[in-house]
C-alpha positions in Angstrom: 160.6 60.5 93.7 163.2 61.7 96.2 160.5 63.9 97.9 158.1 61.0 98.1 160.8 58.8 99.7 161.6 61.5 102.2 157.9 61.9 103.1 157.6 58.1 103.5 160.6 58.1 105.9 159.1 61.0 107.9 155.8 59.2 108.0 157.3 55.9 109.3 159.2 57.9 112.0 156.1 59.7 113.0 154.2 56.5 113.3 156.8 55.1 115.7 156.7 58.3 117.7 153.0 58.0 118.0 153.4 54.3 118.9 155.8 55.2 121.7 153.5 57.8 123.1 150.6 55.4 123.0 152.5 52.6 124.8 153.8 55.0 127.4 150.4 56.4 128.1 148.9 52.9 128.5 151.7 51.9 130.9 152.7 49.0 128.5 156.5 49.5 128.3 157.7 45.9 127.7 158.5 45.1 124.0 159.3 42.0 122.1 162.7 41.7 120.3 161.6 43.1 117.0 159.4 45.8 118.5 162.2 46.8 120.9 164.9 47.2 118.2 162.6 48.9 115.6 161.2 51.3 118.2 164.7 52.3 119.3 165.9 52.8 115.8 162.9 54.9 114.9 162.6 57.0 118.0 164.6 60.3 117.6 167.4 60.8 120.2 166.6 57.6 122.0 169.3 55.8 124.0 169.8 52.0 124.1 171.2 50.8 127.4 172.7 47.4 128.1 172.8 46.9 131.9 174.8 43.6 131.9 178.4 43.3 132.8 181.2 44.4 130.4 182.1 40.8 129.9 178.6 39.9 128.8 178.4 43.0 126.7 181.6 42.0 124.9 180.2 38.6 124.1 177.3 40.0 122.2 175.1 43.1 122.4 172.5 45.0 120.3 174.1 47.3 117.9 174.2 50.9 119.2 173.9 50.0 122.8 175.7 51.8 125.7 176.9 49.6 128.5 176.0 50.8 132.0 176.7 47.8 134.3 173.9 47.4 136.8 176.2 45.4 139.2 178.8 48.2 139.3 178.8 50.2 142.5 178.6 53.4 140.5 175.4 52.5 138.6 173.3 55.1 140.4 175.9 57.8 139.7 175.8 56.9 136.0 172.0 57.0 136.0 172.0 60.5 137.5 174.1 61.7 134.6 171.3 60.7 132.1 169.0 63.2 130.5 165.7 62.9 132.4 163.7 63.9 129.4 165.2 61.3 127.1 163.7 58.0 125.9 165.6 54.9 127.0 165.4 51.3 125.8 166.9 49.0 128.4 167.7 45.4 128.3 169.8 42.6 130.1 170.1 38.9 129.8 166.8 37.7 131.2 164.9 40.8 132.3 165.8 40.6 136.0 168.5 43.3 136.1 166.8 45.5 133.5 163.7 45.5 135.7 165.7 46.6 138.7 167.6 49.1 136.7 164.4 50.7 135.4 163.1 51.1 138.9 166.2 53.0 139.9 166.0 55.1 136.7 162.4 56.0 137.4 163.2 56.9 141.0 165.7 59.3 139.6 163.1 61.2 137.5 163.4 59.3 134.1 159.9 58.5 132.8 160.3 57.4 129.2 161.7 53.9 129.5 161.1 50.7 127.5 162.3 47.3 128.4 163.1 44.2 126.3 160.6 41.7 127.6 162.4 38.6 128.9 165.8 39.9 127.9 168.1 38.6 125.3 167.6 34.9 126.1 163.8 35.1 125.4 164.3 37.1 122.2 167.5 35.6 120.7 165.8 34.5 117.5 164.7 38.0 116.8 168.0 39.8 117.7 171.2 40.2 115.8 174.0 40.8 118.3 177.3 42.6 117.7 180.3 40.7 119.2 183.2 42.5 120.8 186.6 40.9 120.7 188.8 39.9 123.6 186.5 38.5 126.3 186.4 34.8 125.5 188.9 32.0 126.1 189.7 30.1 123.0 190.9 26.6 123.7 194.4 25.9 122.4 194.5 22.6 120.5 197.2 21.4 122.9 194.7 21.6 125.7 192.6 19.0 124.0 194.5 16.2 125.5 194.8 12.7 123.9 196.8 10.4 126.1 196.7 7.7 123.4 199.2 9.6 121.3 201.1 11.1 124.3 201.9 7.9 126.1 202.1 5.5 123.2 205.2 3.3 123.5 205.6 3.9 127.2 205.2 0.6 128.9 203.1 0.4 132.1 204.3 -1.5 135.1 202.8 -2.5 138.4 200.9 0.3 140.0 200.9 1.3 143.6 197.8 2.0 145.8 198.7 5.7 145.9 198.9 5.9 142.1 195.5 4.1 141.8 193.9 6.5 144.3 195.4 9.5 142.4 194.0 8.4 139.0 190.6 7.7 140.5 190.6 11.2 142.2 191.6 13.0 139.0 189.1 11.1 136.8 186.3 12.6 138.9 188.0 15.9 139.5 188.3 16.6 135.8 184.7 15.5 135.4 183.9 18.0 138.2 185.4 20.8 136.1 183.6 19.7 133.0 180.2 19.5 134.8 180.6 22.8 136.7 181.4 24.6 133.5 178.6 22.9 131.5 176.0 23.9 134.1 177.2 27.5 134.6 177.5 27.9 130.9 173.8 27.1 130.7 173.0 29.5 133.4 175.0 32.5 132.1 175.4 31.8 128.4 179.1 32.8 128.6 181.3 31.1 126.0 184.3 30.8 128.3 182.4 28.0 130.1 181.4 26.0 127.0 184.9 26.4 125.5 186.8 25.2 128.7 184.2 22.5 129.3 185.1 21.0 125.9 188.8 20.9 127.0 187.8 19.3 130.4 186.0 16.5 128.5 189.3 15.5 126.9 191.1 15.8 130.3 188.7 13.4 132.1 188.9 11.1 129.1 192.7 11.1 129.2 192.6 9.8 132.8 190.0 7.2 131.8 192.5 5.9 129.3 195.1 5.4 132.0 192.5 3.6 134.2 191.8 1.2 131.4 195.5 0.7 130.8 196.2 -0.3 134.4 192.9 -2.3 134.8 191.5 0.1 137.4 187.7 0.3 137.8 186.3 3.6 136.5 184.7 5.6 139.4 182.5 7.3 136.9 179.6 4.8 136.7 177.1 7.6 135.6 178.6 10.2 133.3 175.5 12.5 133.6 176.3 16.1 134.5 176.4 16.7 138.3 176.5 13.0 139.3 179.5 11.7 141.3 180.5 8.6 143.1 182.6 10.4 145.6 180.6 12.3 148.2 183.4 14.9 148.5 183.2 15.6 144.7 179.4 15.7 144.9 179.6 18.3 147.7 182.1 20.4 145.8 179.9 20.4 142.7 176.8 21.3 144.7 178.6 24.1 146.5 180.2 25.5 143.3 176.9 25.6 141.4 175.1 27.3 144.3 177.7 30.0 144.4 178.0 30.3 140.6 174.3 31.0 140.2 174.6 34.3 142.2 176.2 36.4 139.4 178.5 36.0 136.4 181.4 37.2 138.4 180.7 34.6 141.1 180.5 32.0 138.3 183.9 33.1 137.0 185.4 33.0 140.5 184.1 29.4 140.8 185.9 28.6 137.5 189.1 30.0 138.8 188.7 28.1 142.1 188.2 24.8 140.3 191.4 25.3 138.3 193.2 26.5 141.5 192.3 23.2 143.2 193.2 21.2 140.2 196.7 22.6 139.8 197.4 22.0 143.6 196.1 18.5 143.5 198.0 17.5 140.4 201.2 18.9 141.9 200.7 16.7 144.9 199.8 13.6 142.9 202.9 14.0 140.6 205.0 13.4 143.8 203.2 10.1 144.4 204.0 8.4 141.0 207.1 7.1 139.2 205.2 6.1 136.1 206.2 8.2 133.0 202.8 7.9 131.4 201.0 9.1 134.5 203.5 12.0 134.9 203.1 13.1 131.3 199.3 13.1 131.6 199.4 15.0 134.9 201.9 17.6 133.5 199.6 18.2 130.5 196.5 18.4 132.7 198.3 20.9 134.9 199.3 23.0 131.8 195.7 23.1 130.7 194.5 24.1 134.1 197.1 27.0 134.3 195.8 28.3 130.9 192.2 28.0 132.2 193.1 29.8 135.4 194.6 32.7 133.4 191.5 32.9 131.3 189.1 32.9 134.2 191.1 35.5 136.1 191.2 37.8 133.0 187.4 37.6 132.7 186.9 38.2 136.4 189.0 41.4 136.1 187.2 42.5 132.9 184.0 42.2 134.8 185.2 44.4 137.7 185.9 41.5 140.1 189.0 40.1 141.8 190.3 36.6 142.6 192.4 35.4 145.5 193.9 31.9 145.4 192.1 29.4 147.6 194.6 26.5 147.3 197.8 27.7 145.7 200.2 30.0 147.5 200.3 33.6 146.5 203.7 33.1 145.0 202.5 30.1 142.9 199.4 32.0 141.8 201.3 35.1 140.8 203.8 33.1 138.9 201.0 31.5 136.8 199.0 34.7 136.2 202.1 36.8 135.3 203.3 34.3 132.7 201.8 33.9 129.1 199.5 31.2 128.0 201.3 27.9 127.4 201.2 26.0 124.1 202.3 22.5 123.1 202.1 19.2 125.0 204.6 18.1 127.6 206.3 14.8 126.8 208.0 14.4 130.1 
C-alpha cells in the first residue's frame, strides 16, 4: 500500500510538471487562483514571489511566498540574484505590478514564470492567505468617541460665531477623514483605512451631536462618501484621492497628512472656545488623530517610505511620533 501511495504522489507531481511544460510551450502563463497555488505546490524547486510592498505582504499573502517589493529601488538587484533556470510563480494585488515585474525578470534571463491572473483581488475566493502580525492599526475603544456620555451634565450656554464656525468646520473635516479612508481602503484593500474610517465615523458623529445641542444647522446635507458642502473640503478630498491612488505609500502619506491637518486645526479651534463640552470633544478628537498619525507613519515606514509634517511644526510632530499610543478619554 505504501508503494502504491508513493507511486500515486509521483504520478501527480509528474502530471503537474508536464502541465507546466505544456503551458510554457504554448505561451499561456497566466493561471487562476486554484491552478496557480496547485501548480506552485507541485512543481519541484519552484519559487513563489509576492511583488507587493512589505505592508501589503504582512496583511495577507499566499503561504510560502517570498516578498520582493516591486516598488523598492533595489528590485532589479534582487531579480539578478535569482536562479535563471528556476520556475517562478509571481503575483501582486491586481496583476499590474506582477506583469511589470515579470517583464523585468524575463529581460534578466528568467524564462519559466507563471503569473496569478488578475492578482489577489480577482482570486480572493480561491486563495487562503497567511496573515503576518504588526502592520495594521487596531482602533482603541477610546477612539470610538461618544459625546453623549462625555458631555452629559455639562450645560450649554450661548455660543459665539467663532465657535459655530469651528463646529461646522470640524463636522466636515472629520467626514473628510472618514471619506478619504473609506475610498482609499477600497482602492488598496488595506485594513488600516477601514479601521480608522470606523473611528472617524464616531468623530464626525460627535461633532454632529454638538451641532444639534446648540441648534446649529448641520453642513452635511448629503452624507455620501466624497460629497461636501464646503468647496475647500471638496477640493481637499479630490486632491487627496488623486494622490492616494498612485501607490499604497502615497495613500498612507495622505492618511498622515489628513491627521496632521486635523491636529493643527483642532489646536487652533480650542483657543476659540470657552465651552467645556466643545473643549472635551476637541481634546478627544485630537487624541484620536494623534493615534491615527502614529499608525499611518508606522505603516509608511514599514513600506519603505517617509513622512514630513505638512501642518504641524517639526517639534510638534516629533513629540507625537516619539510618544506611545494614548488610551482613555479626556474629560477636560
